[in-house]
N, CA and C of each residue as an Amber inpcrd file, in Angstrom:
protein
   369
  -4.4270000   8.3130000 -13.4920000  -4.6670000   7.4300000 -12.3790000
  -3.6490000   7.7030000 -11.2700000  -4.0930000   7.7210000 -10.0350000
  -3.1690000   8.0370000  -8.9410000  -2.3020000   6.8630000  -8.4970000
  -1.1990000   7.2210000  -7.8780000  -0.3080000   6.2910000  -7.1940000
  -0.3550000   6.6880000  -5.7270000  -0.2890000   5.6990000  -4.8440000
  -0.4180000   5.9460000  -3.4150000   0.7890000   5.4030000  -2.6610000
   1.1060000   6.0260000  -1.5310000   2.0970000   5.5120000  -0.5860000
   1.4990000   5.6360000   0.8100000   1.6930000   4.5930000   1.6210000
   1.1700000   4.6770000   2.9820000   2.2430000   5.1820000   3.9380000
   1.8730000   5.3170000   5.1960000   2.8100000   5.8400000   6.1870000
   3.4350000   4.7240000   7.0250000   3.4270000   3.4960000   6.5150000
   4.0320000   2.3720000   7.2320000   5.5330000   2.5880000   7.3690000
   6.0900000   2.0030000   8.4000000   7.5410000   2.0360000   8.6130000
   7.9630000   0.6720000   9.1310000   7.9030000  -0.3150000   8.2270000
   8.2470000  -1.6850000   8.5820000   9.7530000  -1.8730000   8.4470000
  10.4280000  -2.3570000   9.5030000  11.8730000  -2.5640000   9.4130000
  12.2290000  -3.6690000   8.4310000  13.2450000  -3.4010000   7.6370000
  13.8180000  -4.3860000   6.7180000  15.3180000  -4.1350000   6.7360000
  16.0310000  -4.9000000   7.5570000  17.4440000  -4.5920000   7.7650000
  17.5580000  -3.2350000   8.4220000  18.3360000  -2.3500000   7.8250000
  18.4630000  -1.0010000   8.3830000  17.5290000   0.0060000   7.7200000
  16.6630000  -0.4890000   6.8300000  15.7040000   0.3730000   6.1430000
  14.3430000   0.3240000   6.8180000  13.5580000   1.3580000   6.6030000
  12.1530000   1.3650000   6.9840000  11.3540000   1.3980000   5.6930000
  10.4530000   0.4430000   5.5480000   9.7230000   0.2660000   4.2980000
   8.2560000   0.6670000   4.4410000   7.7050000   1.1100000   3.3240000
   6.2740000   1.3750000   3.2310000   5.7760000   0.7270000   1.9380000
   4.5140000   0.9660000   1.6050000   3.9170000   0.3700000   0.4110000
   3.6020000   1.4400000  -0.6280000   3.7590000   1.0780000  -1.8940000
   3.3700000   1.9420000  -3.0020000   2.4960000   1.1050000  -3.9350000
   1.3300000   1.6340000  -4.2910000   0.3890000   0.9440000  -5.1790000
  -0.3330000   1.9700000  -6.0200000  -1.1020000   1.5020000  -6.9760000
  -1.8170000   2.4070000  -7.8730000  -3.1160000   1.7700000  -8.3250000
  -3.9330000   2.5690000  -8.9770000  -5.1930000   2.0580000  -9.5190000
  -4.9640000   1.1170000 -10.6960000  -3.8540000   1.3190000 -11.4110000
  -3.5280000   0.4330000 -12.5280000  -2.0590000   0.0140000 -12.4440000
  -1.7740000  -1.1490000 -12.9920000  -0.3990000  -1.6410000 -13.0120000
   0.4860000  -0.7200000 -13.8510000  -0.0300000  -0.2140000 -14.9690000
   0.7610000   0.6850000 -15.8160000   1.2060000   1.9180000 -15.0450000
   0.3010000   2.5070000 -14.2810000   0.6360000   3.6960000 -13.5010000
   1.6510000   3.3550000 -12.4010000   1.4750000   2.2030000 -11.7810000
   2.4110000   1.7730000 -10.7430000   3.8060000   1.5810000 -11.3320000
   3.8820000   0.9050000 -12.4750000   5.1770000   0.6910000 -13.1120000
   5.8000000   1.9990000 -13.5850000   4.9810000   2.9110000 -14.0740000
   5.5090000   4.2090000 -14.5170000   6.1620000   4.9460000 -13.3450000
   5.5030000   4.9130000 -12.1800000   6.0830000   5.5720000 -11.0030000
   7.3310000   4.8390000 -10.5390000   7.2830000   3.5100000 -10.5430000
   8.4570000   2.7360000 -10.1350000   9.6450000   3.0750000 -11.0300000
   9.4140000   3.1290000 -12.3270000  10.4820000   3.4850000 -13.2580000
  10.9940000   4.9020000 -12.9820000  10.0850000   5.8010000 -12.7220000
  10.4510000   7.2060000 -12.5090000  11.3160000   7.4020000 -11.2710000
  11.0420000   6.6320000 -10.1990000  11.7910000   6.8300000  -8.9540000
  12.8950000   5.7910000  -8.7460000  13.1050000   4.9250000  -9.7460000
  14.2200000   3.9880000  -9.7000000  13.9740000   2.7100000  -8.9130000
  12.7450000   2.2250000  -8.9300000  12.4270000   0.9360000  -8.3000000
  12.4530000  -0.1340000  -9.3930000  13.2310000  -1.1790000  -9.1880000
  13.3010000  -2.2480000 -10.1700000  12.0180000  -3.0680000 -10.1510000
  11.5330000  -3.4090000 -11.3180000  10.2800000  -4.1670000 -11.4330000
  10.3590000  -5.5570000 -10.8150000  11.5530000  -6.0760000 -10.6080000
  11.6760000  -7.3910000  -9.9890000  11.1430000  -7.3880000  -8.5540000
  10.9640000  -6.2120000  -7.9600000  10.4500000  -6.1070000  -6.5950000
   8.9310000  -5.9950000  -6.5520000   8.2950000  -6.0420000  -7.7100000
   6.8340000  -5.9830000  -7.7980000   6.2190000  -7.1840000  -7.0890000
   5.2430000  -6.9290000  -6.2410000   4.5570000  -7.9880000  -5.5110000
   3.1210000  -8.0790000  -5.9990000   2.6400000  -9.3240000  -6.1490000
   1.2850000  -9.5290000  -6.6620000   0.7260000 -10.8450000  -6.1530000
  -0.6080000 -10.9980000  -6.2400000  -1.2220000 -12.2620000  -5.7860000
  -0.7000000 -13.4540000  -6.5720000  -0.4960000 -14.5520000  -5.8770000
   0.0400000 -15.7670000  -6.5030000  -0.8840000 -16.3000000  -7.5960000
  -2.1790000 -16.1240000  -7.4680000  -3.1430000 -16.6730000  -8.4050000
  -3.1400000 -16.0390000  -9.7840000  -2.3250000 -15.0360000 -10.0020000
  -2.2980000 -14.3780000 -11.3130000  -1.5020000 -15.1630000 -12.3470000
  -0.8060000 -16.2020000 -11.9240000  -0.0460000 -17.0130000 -12.8640000
   1.2250000 -16.3480000 -13.3500000   1.7040000 -15.3600000 -12.6050000
   2.9380000 -14.6660000 -12.9450000   3.9410000 -14.9620000 -11.8430000
   5.1020000 -15.4800000 -12.2110000   6.1200000 -15.7730000 -11.2140000
   6.5900000 -14.4840000 -10.5600000   6.8620000 -14.5540000  -9.2900000
   7.3640000 -13.3760000  -8.6020000   7.0310000 -13.3960000  -7.1340000
   7.1030000 -12.2490000  -6.5250000   6.8770000 -12.1200000  -5.0970000
   5.3810000 -12.1540000  -4.8090000   4.9610000 -13.1310000  -4.0310000
   3.5400000 -13.2920000  -3.7230000   3.0840000 -12.3240000  -2.6430000
   1.9310000 -11.7270000  -2.8590000   1.3260000 -10.8040000  -1.9030000
  -0.1850000 -10.8640000  -2.0940000  -0.9140000 -10.2360000  -1.2220000
  -2.3730000 -10.2620000  -1.3350000  -2.8940000  -9.2070000  -2.3030000
  -2.0450000  -8.2650000  -2.7340000  -2.4530000  -7.1940000  -3.6470000
  -1.2160000  -6.6920000  -4.3880000  -1.4170000  -6.0190000  -5.4890000
  -0.3020000  -5.5490000  -6.3120000   0.3060000  -4.2790000  -5.7160000
   1.6050000  -4.3390000  -5.4300000   2.2870000  -3.1870000  -4.8470000
   3.8000000  -3.3960000  -4.8600000   4.4980000  -2.3650000  -4.4500000
   5.9230000  -2.4420000  -4.1700000   6.1210000  -2.0900000  -2.7060000
   7.0510000  -2.7570000  -2.0400000   7.5510000  -2.2840000  -0.7580000
   8.7210000  -1.3700000  -1.1000000   8.6890000  -0.1530000  -0.5700000
   9.7430000   0.8090000  -0.9160000  10.3210000   1.4440000   0.3500000
  11.5810000   1.8380000   0.2610000  12.2600000   2.5250000   1.3610000
  11.7250000   3.9500000   1.4870000  11.9230000   4.5310000   2.6550000
  11.4440000   5.8940000   2.9110000  12.0370000   6.9030000   1.9310000
  13.2710000   6.6860000   1.4970000  13.8840000   7.6060000   0.5330000
  13.1340000   7.5650000  -0.8030000  12.7080000   6.3720000  -1.2190000
  11.9270000   6.2430000  -2.4590000  10.5200000   6.7900000  -2.2580000
   9.9880000   6.6590000  -1.0370000   8.6760000   7.2270000  -0.7330000
   8.7100000   8.7430000  -0.9500000   9.7580000   9.3700000  -0.4570000
   9.8970000  10.8210000  -0.6270000   9.9420000  11.1850000  -2.1060000
  10.6440000  10.3950000  -2.9130000  10.6910000  10.6470000  -4.3570000
   9.3110000  10.4670000  -4.9870000   8.5850000   9.4390000  -4.5560000
   7.2440000   9.1960000  -5.0970000   6.3050000  10.3540000  -4.7650000
   6.3520000  10.8260000  -3.5350000   5.5030000  11.9600000  -3.1290000
   5.8720000  13.1960000  -3.9420000   7.1640000  13.4430000  -4.1150000
   7.6060000  14.5880000  -4.9190000   7.1330000  14.4590000  -6.3680000
   6.9670000  13.2120000  -6.8330000   6.5210000  12.9690000  -8.2080000
   4.9960000  12.8940000  -8.3190000   4.2850000  13.1340000  -7.2110000
   2.8330000  13.2120000  -7.2670000   2.0570000  12.0970000  -6.5890000
   2.7360000  11.1660000  -5.9280000   2.0140000  10.0980000  -5.2240000
   1.1930000  10.6970000  -4.0860000   0.0700000  10.0780000  -3.8150000
  -0.8380000  10.5250000  -2.7690000  -0.5050000   9.7810000  -1.4800000
  -0.3040000  10.5320000  -0.4040000   0.0070000   9.9280000   0.8840000
  -1.2700000   9.4420000   1.5690000  -1.1900000   8.2420000   2.1440000
  -2.3250000   7.6880000   2.8830000  -1.8410000   7.2010000   4.2460000
  -2.7900000   6.8480000   5.0710000  -2.4510000   6.2610000   6.3540000
  -2.2910000   4.7510000   6.2010000  -2.1600000   4.0700000   7.3160000
  -1.9320000   2.6200000   7.2690000  -3.1340000   1.8480000   6.7390000
  -4.3050000   2.4800000   6.6910000  -5.4780000   1.8050000   6.1500000
  -5.5850000   1.9310000   4.6320000  -4.7260000   2.7110000   4.0170000
  -4.7790000   2.9100000   2.5740000  -4.7790000   1.6260000   1.7650000
  -3.8460000   0.6900000   2.0380000  -3.8490000  -0.5560000   1.2650000
  -5.1140000  -1.3900000   1.4640000  -5.5940000  -1.4690000   2.7020000
  -6.8110000  -2.2350000   2.9830000  -8.0040000  -1.5740000   2.3030000
  -8.0380000  -0.2520000   2.3490000  -9.1150000   0.4860000   1.6970000
  -9.0960000   0.2400000   0.1920000  -7.9100000   0.2560000  -0.3930000
  -7.7670000   0.0320000  -1.8320000  -8.3110000  -1.3390000  -2.2260000
  -7.8880000  -2.3790000  -1.5070000  -8.3510000  -3.7170000  -1.8580000
  -9.8450000  -3.8760000  -1.5790000 -10.3510000  -3.2270000  -0.5440000
 -11.7910000  -3.2820000  -0.2630000 -12.5840000  -2.6250000  -1.3910000
 -12.0790000  -1.5170000  -1.9210000 -12.7610000  -0.8560000  -3.0480000
 -12.7710000  -1.7660000  -4.2750000 -11.6400000  -2.4240000  -4.5490000
 -11.5750000  -3.3320000  -5.6950000 -12.5660000  -4.4820000  -5.5600000
 -12.7580000  -4.9520000  -4.3390000 -13.6630000  -6.0770000  -4.0850000
 -15.1060000  -5.6320000  -3.8730000 -15.3290000  -4.3320000  -3.7650000
 -16.6750000  -3.8470000  -3.4720000 -17.1180000  -4.1810000  -2.0560000
 -16.1740000  -4.2330000  -1.1290000 -16.4420000  -4.6100000   0.2560000
 -16.8230000  -3.3740000   1.0770000 -18.0890000  -3.0080000   1.0080000
 -18.5640000  -1.8110000   1.6960000 -18.4410000  -1.9350000   3.2140000
 -18.6230000  -3.1270000   3.7560000 -18.5050000  -3.3160000   5.2050000
 -17.0950000  -2.9620000   5.6810000 -16.0750000  -3.3730000   4.9260000
 -14.6990000  -3.0430000   5.2940000 -14.4550000  -1.5450000   5.1530000
 -14.9730000  -0.9420000   4.0920000 -14.8180000   0.5030000   3.9140000
 -15.4700000   1.2650000   5.0680000 -16.6220000   0.8020000   5.5140000
 -17.3020000   1.4440000   6.6480000 -16.4850000   1.2890000   7.9240000
 -15.9010000   0.1080000   8.1170000 -15.0880000  -0.1240000   9.3070000
 -13.8550000   0.7670000   9.3140000 -13.2200000   0.9370000   8.1700000
 -12.0570000   1.8170000   8.0720000 -12.4650000   3.2500000   8.3940000
 -13.5900000   3.6920000   7.8570000 -14.0730000   5.0490000   8.1300000
 -14.3260000   5.2420000   9.6230000 -14.8830000   4.2450000  10.2780000
 -15.1370000   4.3420000  11.7180000 -13.8400000   4.4360000  12.5100000
 -12.8490000   3.6300000  12.1450000 -11.5600000   3.6790000  12.8370000
 -10.8650000   5.0140000  12.6240000 -10.9090000   5.5300000  11.4150000
 -10.3100000   6.8390000  11.1520000 -11.0150000   7.9320000  11.9480000
 -12.3270000   7.8340000  12.0570000 -13.0930000   8.8260000  12.8180000
 -12.7100000   8.8070000  14.2990000 -12.2580000   7.6510000  14.7800000
 -11.8240000   7.5310000  16.1750000 -10.3610000   7.9350000  16.3570000
  -9.6990000   8.3240000  15.2740000  -8.3180000   8.7740000  15.3640000
  -7.2750000   7.7080000  15.0850000  -7.7020000   6.5220000  14.6770000
  -6.7480000   5.4760000  14.3340000  -6.2340000   5.7020000  12.9040000
  -5.0720000   5.1340000  12.6100000  -4.5540000   5.1800000  11.2550000
  -3.3140000   6.0140000  11.0820000  -3.0080000   6.8590000  12.0480000
  -1.8540000   7.7380000  11.9110000  -0.5260000   7.0290000  12.1280000
  -0.5660000   5.7890000  12.5420000   0.6640000   5.0330000  12.7210000
   1.0040000   4.7780000  14.1710000   0.3790000   5.4860000  15.0940000
   0.7080000   5.3290000  16.5020000  -0.1960000   4.3300000  17.2140000
  -1.2850000   3.9480000  16.6090000  -2.2560000   3.0650000  17.2430000
  -2.1250000   1.6430000  16.7080000  -2.4070000   0.6190000  17.5160000
  -2.3560000  -0.7590000  17.0240000  -3.5670000  -1.0510000  16.1420000
  -3.3090000  -1.5320000  14.9270000  -4.4160000  -1.7810000  13.9960000
  -4.1290000  -2.9700000  13.0980000  -3.7800000  -4.0670000  13.6670000
  -3.4790000  -5.2440000  12.8630000  -4.7380000  -5.8370000  12.2600000
  -4.5750000  -6.4300000  11.1040000  -5.6660000  -7.2020000  10.5300000
  -5.7630000  -8.5110000  11.2870000  -6.9450000  -8.8750000  11.7310000
  -7.1400000 -10.1130000  12.4610000  -8.3400000 -10.8460000  11.8990000
  -8.0990000 -12.0020000  11.3420000  -9.1420000 -12.8550000  10.7920000
 -10.0460000 -12.0910000   9.8390000  -9.4350000 -11.3220000   8.9410000
 -10.1980000 -10.6310000   7.9000000 -10.8550000  -9.3520000   8.3490000
 -10.6080000  -8.9150000   9.5620000 -11.2350000  -7.6800000  10.0380000
 -10.1750000  -6.8050000  10.7040000 -10.4610000  -5.5380000  10.7620000
  -9.5930000  -4.6230000  11.4850000 -10.0090000  -4.6600000  12.9450000
  -9.1810000  -4.1430000  13.8290000  -9.4730000  -4.1360000  15.2710000
 -10.9330000  -4.0790000  15.6170000
């Protein structure tokens, strides 16, 4: 099962962070262990009944240095739509997948274009 990292560069103090996720939690944890990410930083939906960092999907926020280690260890690089695409696939949301494909076809997603999620939809 693959592990993915996006090209986000969200400031967190003096670090720039991106996202790392996988098709399965086991694969995600295996990569986190391999590149030295502590499991306490695992983020997941609040409704799972597991205490921890609440998020809309299971992932880690990681620094660019850890991203480089993940890529060297086989993680697949994606654009900023990677996380949205992943969750849309899990939900079977074909309309969202089509919208992402249209935006990518127009050249969005490389990180230079504004593409915020707004009311459940992309730009």
